[in-house]
C-alpha positions in Angstrom: -14.0 16.2 -12.3 -10.9 18.4 -13.1 -8.6 15.6 -13.5 -8.4 13.4 -16.2 -7.4 9.7 -15.8 -5.2 8.6 -18.8 -4.5 5.3 -17.4 -6.4 3.1 -20.4 -3.9 5.4 -23.0 -0.7 4.3 -20.8 -1.7 0.3 -20.8 -2.3 0.7 -24.3 1.1 1.9 -25.5 2.3 -0.4 -22.7 0.6 -3.1 -24.6 -0.6 -4.4 -21.1 -4.1 -5.4 -19.8 -5.9 -3.8 -16.8 -6.0 -8.2 -15.3 -2.3 -7.7 -15.8 -1.4 -4.6 -13.9 -4.2 -5.3 -11.3 -1.6 -8.7 -10.5 1.5 -6.7 -10.7 0.3 -4.2 -8.5 -1.5 -6.2 -6.3 -5.3 -4.7 -5.9 -8.3 -5.8 -7.4 -9.0 -5.6 -11.2 -12.5 -4.0 -9.8 -10.4 -0.8 -8.2 -8.5 -0.3 -11.3 -11.4 -0.1 -13.4 -12.8 2.4 -10.8 -9.8 4.6 -11.2 -9.5 4.2 -15.2 -13.3 5.3 -15.7 -12.5 8.4 -13.7 -14.9 7.5 -10.8 -12.4 7.2 -7.9 -12.3 10.0 -5.5 -8.9 9.6 -4.3 -6.1 7.3 -4.8 -3.6 6.4 -2.4 0.1 7.6 -3.1 1.2 3.9 -2.5 -0.7 2.6 -5.3 0.2 5.3 -7.8 3.9 4.6 -6.7 3.2 1.0 -7.6 1.4 1.8 -11.3 4.0 4.1 -12.3 6.7 1.6 -11.2 4.8 -1.2 -13.2 4.3 0.6 -16.3 7.4 2.6 -15.9 5.5 5.9 -16.4 5.3 9.2 -14.3 2.2 10.4 -12.6 1.8 13.5 -14.9 1.5 10.4 -17.7 -1.2 9.2 -16.0 -3.0 12.3 -14.5 -3.6 15.5 -16.1 -5.5 18.7 -15.0 -8.4 20.0 -17.6 -9.6 23.0 -16.1 -13.4 23.2 -15.8 -15.1 26.4 -15.5 -18.3 24.5 -15.1 -17.0 23.2 -11.4 -16.1 26.4 -10.1 -19.9 27.6 -10.5 -20.9 24.4 -9.0 -18.5 25.5 -5.8 -20.1 28.5 -5.6 -23.5 27.6 -5.9 -22.9 25.0 -2.9 -21.5 28.0 -0.8 -23.9 30.4 -1.7 -27.0 28.2 -1.9 -27.7 30.4 -5.2 -27.9 29.2 -8.6 -25.4 30.5 -11.2 
């Protein structure tokens, strides 16, 4: 994935646990854990808004774009059906 989730870093900086954030935001620890580990495929803007509000941060503090040249090859492979 080309998006790096930095939730664990921000939580550490704020000295807040995942459980505390989940309680403040109103979502399950399991769903926050999925986001934290980078396994989430999507995030609602309302959830991102609540997380940023509680952590006093910007979305860019949580989400970072990391160019991944391999994923571009994977997309081309899916389109053409050929291996790179």
